[in-house]
Each structure stands twice: as C-alpha cells, then as structure tokens.
N, C-alpha and C positions, 0 to 999 in steps of 0.2 A: 428529578431532571436537573443536570449541572451543565453550566456553560460559563465561560469567562467574558461574556460580551463580545462585541464586534472586534475582530482582529484587524490587522493592517491591511488585509486583502478583502475587506468588507464581509467577511463570513462570521457567522454564529455557529460554532461546532459544538453540538451537544451531545450528552449521552445519559443513558439510565443506568443506574447502579445495581439494579435488581430486576427480575422478571415483572412484567405487567400484562394485563389483558390487552387485546388489540384495541378495545374501546379507549382504554387509558392511554395507550400509545398515540392514538389518533388525537385525543383531547390535547396531549402534549404537543403535537405538531401544529394544531391550531393556535395554541398559546405562542408558540415559538414564531409562527408566521406574523402573527400580530406584533410580538415584541420587536421582530426583525423590521418590520415596516415602520414602526414608530420610531425606532433608533437610527434609522437611516442606512441599514445594511442592504447588501445585495444578494446575499445567499445565506441559507441556513441548512443545517443537516442534523438529523436525530439518528443515533445508533442505539440498539439495546435489544433485549430479550423479550419476546412475547410468547404467549402460551399456545399459539397455533399459526400455521401458515394461512395466508388469505391471498387469493389472486390479486395480482397488481391492479387489474381494471376495477375490482370491487374497492380497494383501497382508494383509488383515485375519484371513484364516485362518491364515496363516503367523505372524503375530504372536500370535494367539490370545488377545487380551485380552477380557475379559468386559463392558467398557463401550466406548463408541463411540471410534473413532479418526476423525480428519480426514484426508483424502488429497486432494492436488491434484497434478497433474503436467502437463507441457508439454513439447513437443519444444524442444530447445536445440541450437544449433550453436556449438561452442567450438573455436577454431583449426582449423576446417575438419572437425570430427568431429562426427557426429551423436549426441547424447546425450539423457537425459531429465532435466528438472529435477523432482524429487520433494520434496513437503513433507507430512510426516506429523506429527500432533500428537494429544495426548490430555489431556482434563480429568479431575479426580478427579469422582466422581458428583455430588457436591453443587455443583461449579462448573458443570456442564453445564446449560444452560437448560432449563426444562420443555418438554413436548411442544407446548403450545399457541404457545410463543414460536419453537420451531423450526419449526412450520408457517407461522407469520407471516413468518418471515425467508425461507423457501421461496417463498412467494407474491410477497415484494418482489423477489426475484432474478429470478423468472419475469416479473414486470412490466418489470424493467429489460431483460430479453431481448426482450419483446414491443416495448418502446420502441425498442430498437435496430433491429429489423426494420422498424418504421414509419418510422424516421428514414433508413434506408438510401438510399432514391431521392432524398431532398432533403438529405442530409447536407452536401454542399458549399455548396448555396444557403443553407442556415442558418448554416453557419460564416462564410461571407462576410459575411452580414448582421450576425453578432455582432462581427466584427472591424471592420466599418464603424462600427458604434455605439461601439465601443471607442475607435476613432480620433476619432470626434466628441466623445467625453468627454475627450480628451486624456490617456488612460491610456498608461503606458509600462512596457515590460518591463525588469526588472533581473535580474542574475544574479551570484552568486558561483560563478564557473567555476574549479575547480582548475588548469585549463590556461591561464586568462586571457584566451582568445579572445573570450568574450562579456562580459568585464568581471570584476572583482573588487572587493568592497567596495560595490557598488551596493545590496545588500540592507541594510535598517536592522537592524544586529545586535542592538542592545537591545530592538527591538520583536519581532524573530524570537525571541529568548529569552523574552521575556514570553509570546508566543502558545504556544510548545511548553511551557513550564512550567506554564502555567494549563490548557491543553486537554488535554494528554497527560501532564502530571505528570512530565516529565523534570526531572533536576536541572539547575540553571543551568549547570554546567561542561560536561555533554554537550551541552546546547543550543548553548553557545557554540562547542564544538569543531565541531559540525555546520554552524554558520553560516560556519566556515573551511574546510570541505570533508573533515573527517575524525571519527572517533570513533564512527561508527555501523556502517559496513560495511568490508569487507576491501579494497575498491578506492576508498574515498572516496566523496564525494557532492557533487552539485550542489545549490545552492539558487536557486529562481527565486522572483521576486516580481513583483507587479503594484502599481505606483505610481499614485495618483490625480493629477489635474492640479496638485495643490498640492504634489506630491512626496512624499506621506505613503504608507506601506506599507499596502495594502489587503488583500492575499492573498499566502500563501506556498505554495510546493510543493517538495518535496525528491524528487531522483532519486538513488537510491543504487547503486553498482556493486558487484556480486558475481561470484563465479566462473561462474555460470550466466547472467548478463545483468544486467538493471536492475530495481530495485524502486522504483515510484512510491509515495510515502508522505508523510504528514504535509501534507496539504492543508488549510489553515486560512484561513478568512476572518475579518477584523477587522469585524465587522458595524457597529462604531460609525463606520466610514468610508464605509459603502455608501449612506447615505440619498440623496445626490445622484443616484445611479444605480441606483435599484431595479429598473429595467427589463433590467439587464444581468446576465448569468451570468458574473460575473468570473472564477470558478474555471475554468469550462470554457474560456475564452479563454486564461487563463494556462496550462493544461495543454496545450491545443492547441498553442500556441506552443512551449512547452518540449518537447513530444513531437516537433515537427518538427526542432528542432535535435538532439535526441539521435539521432533516426534518421539525420540527415544526418552525425553524427560517427561513430556506432557501426555503421551500416549496417542494412539491411533484416532481415538474419538474426539480429540480436541480439534475445533474448528480453526482453520488458519485461512483467513480470507482478506484480500486487499486488492489494490489497484495497480494496473499497469498501463503505461501509455505506449505510444507507437514506438518509442526509442528502446523499451526494455521488454516488449511482449514476447519476442522469441526467446531472450535468455530466460524469461519466467517459465516458459513452456518447457525448455530444457532443464530447469531446476525442479520440475515436478508439479507446476501449477497448471491448472485446467481453466481456460477462460469460460465464463458462463455466457449463454446466448443472448445477445442484444435483441430487445423488441422495442419497437417504436408504434405506439398506439396513440395517434393524433385525433381522437374522438373528441366528444363534447368536454370531457375532463381529461386532457392529455396526460399520458403516463409513458415514461421511457425506462425501460428495465434493464439492468446490469450495465449502466453507464454512468459516469460522473461528468458534469458539464462545467467547464470553465473554473476548475477549482483553484488554481494557483499559477502564478508566472514562474518560469524556469530562467535562471541566471544565464548570461552569455558564455557559452563554452570558451569563446576565444578571448575573453577579457581577463586581466588580472584578478586575482581573487582579492575580494574587498574593495573593488572599484565601484560597486553600487552603493549610493549614498541614501536611497530611499526605495520602498517597494512601489513599483509602477502599478498604475490602476488597470483594470480590465478594458477601459476604453483607450488606453495608450498602447498596450501590447496584447497580443493574443494570449489568453490564459489556457492552460493544458487541460486536455479532456482525457478522460481514463476509461478503460473497461475493468471489469470485476473478474477476479479468478479466486479459485480456492485450490488448496494444496491436496494432492492425492498421496496420502501416507504411504501406501503400498510401493509407490515408485521410489521413495527415498530412503525408507527405513534401512534398507540393506547397506547403505553408505555411512553408517555410524562409525564403524571401525576405521574407515578411510578418513573420516573427519577427526577422529581422534588422533590418527597418525599425522595428519596435516597440521594439528595445533603445534605453534612453536613453543 
C-alpha cells in the first residue's frame, strides 16, 4: 500500500500496486483508518485490485466501522486475468455531509442515470451533431501524450497549471508534472485539451493510468473562453474524442472508471460514461455504494485565477460530492477517426 500522508484537504489517498486478496485489502483499510485517525486526517481512501467481488454489505460488516464507508467496485481485466477494482473510503463523522445533502446527491445521480437511458436511442445522432457544431466553430483537439503519437506540448501548460491550481487547489509543481504526463498516477497520465478557433485552450481533461485501468479526472472548462460558442457542450466533445483514442490504444477490456459531480454528470453521459447506481444502506455498519463524499473544494468560478491563497477546510466551505461512472467502450470506439481528424 502506498500513500503520501495527509494532503492539504485532510485526505490520505492510497492505492495498491498489485492484486491482493479481499482479506488483505480489508487489513490495509484497517491500517489506513488507524493511521488517518492518529495523524489527524479526516478522510482516507484505498483503491486497488482484489481477486473477487464481495457485496458492499459484507465488506461493511467485516470492517465493522460505526460510521459510513464508501464502496465502489467494477470488474477489471488485467493481463488477461479477471479481477475486481475495489475502492473503499471513510470520512470522519463531521466531514460526512448531512442527510439532506446525501439525499440530494442520490437524486442527482438517479437523474443522470435516467438521462443516460433517455439518451441511449439517440446517443450517436446527438454525438454527431455536437461534433459537426465543433467543426463548424473551428475547435481543435490537442494532447500531451506520453507516447507522442497524438502529440506532445499541444496543451498550453501555463493555462493548464492555472486551471488546476485555481479550481482544484493543486500545487503548481504537481500540476506542471501532470501537464508533462507524470506525478499523479503510477502509470502516467494523458492531458487532452480543446482549443478554440484562436488557438486558446478552452477545456482540459486528464486520463490517468493505474494498475486497474484508467481514471478520467480533472475536467475543467475555462468559461472565459466559451462566450462565442455557448450552444456547444465543449466538455462532452472533448471527453468523447479522448475516450475514443483511449479505447483504441488500451482496448475494450480496459476499465475506465471515475467520478462525476452535479456540474459535469450530463456531459459525462454524453461522452459515453454510464453512472453506477447509488445505494445507501444505513444499517448497523453503514455503507454507501457508488458515491464519494466531501472529497475536495472547488475554486470560485467567478474569481480571478490564482486569487486563492490557501486550501479552505471542509468546515469552511462545502466540499464536492461525486457519483461513480464507467465508460462504455462500444459507445465511443467508432469516434477514433473523428478524434484523429480533430487533432491539431
């Protein structure tokens, strides 16, 4: 198990570098919980591969915590072996959102799932229409690809750093490393961007490589650049094209799993992600499935970039909650050629 201690948001974010048994995973959770408590943190999470799927209720009972844990899991194929990607997290009681907020998040995820079902029969028709509008507006796809095939250096690094430091409170060094394909995950990361007709960066999207698959993350729109094309969901176009390239390179069996909040749930669905069903079981050992509670603050959309001088604590501002979604490869693989055509 690897982690870098408590971050500025009170989190201990941990991961496993190889498959373990479920029992070994749960032992690591117990150790992580004890470490976080002693070190004064307020949230820990552990992601990794286990040899079998286990019902969330059983996991909660075996851990026997008296406050809610978060559990998300999905099948993963790694080197031809069928495994399970398991993600468990726990907040201190004062960091866990109140019941009314949890119910609101539950409804938001259910609405995203309903939207996905409604979009299903016209998914490709709508996707083609968005791509045509993007072409008409002269938008171009850029990428910092660690392998170089899709370009490297096309993403405006100073703007990428400004966006990540402002909206997600990353330190500039980490953001700069990510722009060059490392520093976030074990296998490196891709940075995709969408440039406007004037060549300025409008939107960014990161795809990180982990032992269990890939994690889509840090989807950020520079709203100052969107005024000429307010009719276009730039984020969904960017993610759709990036997803097509990722599936083409990593294969249909690669698990692509990540988080979506209320702001980007619909664009994620439009880009081929499918929200997993939320389940809240507040029994003796509470367990909440396919949600992420109070993970991080979001920067002020109206404030000048770089205006924040420190990370606000979860007692000062509401931290963002997320649902979990997985990519449906069959929805996006046909857009590979379009993605290559959009590459600047």
